[in-house]
C-alpha positions as CSV (number, residue, x, y, z in Angstrom):
1,M,-19.4,-47.3,19.8
2,G,-18.0,-44.2,18.1
3,L,-18.4,-40.6,17.4
4,T,-18.7,-39.0,14.1
5,F,-17.8,-35.4,13.5
6,D,-18.7,-33.7,10.3
7,G,-18.7,-30.2,9.0
8,F,-14.9,-29.8,9.0
9,D,-14.8,-29.6,5.2
10,D,-17.3,-26.7,5.3
11,F,-15.3,-25.1,8.1
12,G,-12.1,-25.6,6.2
13,D,-13.6,-24.0,3.1
14,H,-14.8,-21.1,5.2
15,L,-11.3,-20.6,6.7
16,D,-9.8,-20.7,3.2
17,R,-12.2,-18.0,2.1
18,I,-11.2,-15.9,5.1
19,V,-7.5,-16.3,4.2
20,K,-8.2,-15.5,0.6
21,E,-10.6,-12.5,1.0
22,G,-9.4,-11.2,4.4
23,P,-6.6,-8.9,3.2
24,A,-8.7,-7.2,0.5
25,K,-11.6,-6.7,3.0
26,R,-9.1,-5.3,5.5
27,N,-7.8,-2.8,3.0
28,Q,-11.3,-1.9,1.9
29,F,-12.2,-1.3,5.6
30,V,-9.2,1.0,6.3
31,A,-9.8,2.9,3.0
32,Q,-13.5,3.4,4.1
33,E,-12.4,4.7,7.5
34,A,-9.8,7.0,5.9
35,E,-12.5,8.5,3.8
36,V,-14.6,9.2,6.9
37,I,-11.6,10.8,8.6
38,L,-10.8,12.9,5.5
39,G,-14.4,14.2,5.4
40,K,-14.3,15.1,9.1
41,A,-10.8,16.7,8.8
42,K,-12.1,18.9,5.9
43,D,-15.1,19.9,8.0
44,N,-12.8,20.8,10.9
45,T,-10.4,22.9,8.7
46,P,-10.7,26.6,8.9
47,V,-11.2,28.4,5.6
48,D,-9.3,31.5,4.5
49,T,-8.5,30.8,0.8
50,G,-9.8,27.2,0.8
51,H,-6.4,25.8,-0.3
52,L,-5.7,24.1,3.0
53,R,-9.2,22.4,3.1
54,D,-9.9,21.8,-0.6
55,D,-6.4,20.9,-2.0
56,G,-4.5,19.7,1.0
57,W,-6.2,16.6,2.5
58,K,-5.2,13.3,0.9
59,R,-4.7,9.7,1.8
60,T,-2.4,7.0,0.6
61,R,-3.6,3.7,-0.9
62,A,-4.4,1.0,1.6
63,S,-1.7,-1.6,1.8
64,Q,-1.4,-4.4,4.3
65,G,-4.2,-2.9,6.5
66,S,-2.4,0.5,6.7
67,I,-3.2,3.9,5.3
68,T,-2.0,7.4,5.9
69,V,-4.2,10.5,6.0
70,Y,-2.1,13.7,5.5
71,N,-2.1,17.3,4.4
72,N,1.0,18.5,2.6
73,V,0.1,22.2,2.4
74,E,3.2,24.0,3.8
75,Y,1.4,25.7,6.7
76,A,-0.9,22.7,7.6
77,A,1.2,21.8,10.6
78,H,1.1,25.3,11.9
79,V,-2.7,25.4,11.7
80,E,-3.0,21.9,13.2
81,Y,-0.6,22.3,16.2
82,G,-0.5,26.1,16.6
83,H,2.3,28.6,16.1
84,R,3.9,31.8,17.5
85,V,3.4,35.2,15.7
86,R,6.6,37.2,15.6
87,N,5.1,40.6,15.1
88,H,2.8,40.3,18.1
89,R,5.5,39.8,20.8
90,G,5.6,36.0,20.5
91,R,1.8,35.6,20.9
92,F,0.8,31.9,20.5
93,V,-2.0,31.0,18.1
94,P,-3.5,27.7,19.3
95,G,-3.8,24.9,16.8
96,K,-7.1,23.9,15.3
97,K,-6.4,20.2,15.7
98,M,-8.2,19.4,12.5
99,L,-6.9,15.9,12.0
100,H,-6.8,15.1,15.8
101,R,-10.4,16.0,16.2
102,A,-11.3,14.1,13.0
103,M,-9.7,11.0,14.5
104,Q,-11.6,11.4,17.8
105,Q,-14.9,12.0,15.9
106,S,-14.5,8.9,13.7
107,S,-13.5,6.7,16.6
108,K,-17.1,6.8,17.7
109,T,-18.2,4.8,14.6
110,F,-15.0,2.8,14.1
111,R,-16.0,-0.1,16.4
112,D,-19.4,-0.5,14.7
113,D,-17.8,-0.4,11.3
114,A,-15.1,-2.9,12.3
115,K,-17.8,-5.2,13.8
116,Q,-19.7,-5.1,10.5
117,I,-16.6,-6.0,8.5
118,M,-15.8,-8.8,10.9
119,E,-19.3,-10.2,10.5
120,N,-18.9,-10.0,6.7
121,I,-15.7,-11.9,6.8
122,F,-16.5,-14.5,9.5
123,G,-20.2,-14.7,9.0
124,D,-22.1,-17.0,6.7
125,D,-23.0,-15.6,3.3
């Protein structure tokens, strides 16, 4: 009397594929999510000259599942977080929270997108 288990070769091949393709798919996913955040940040950015919105928002390249979304226009932080105005007796101008709001807005679809990527990686082709 004995038991026979089969399918381990297929399972091993599947795990090998996950190990091989996983990092690239992970970087693809974070790049895709960064593009969503960039779009929402641009939508949330107030426009005076257009420089802050059109020229400022960028992202780094995805590496090891990490990416940075940023705006390097010199006054971007003042618009994001708020600032005091000297000539108006220290009046505080509240921040627009462009990136903060973009992150909150994109978090609504993040789980669904992550689930889809996981199904692509772990699911059968």
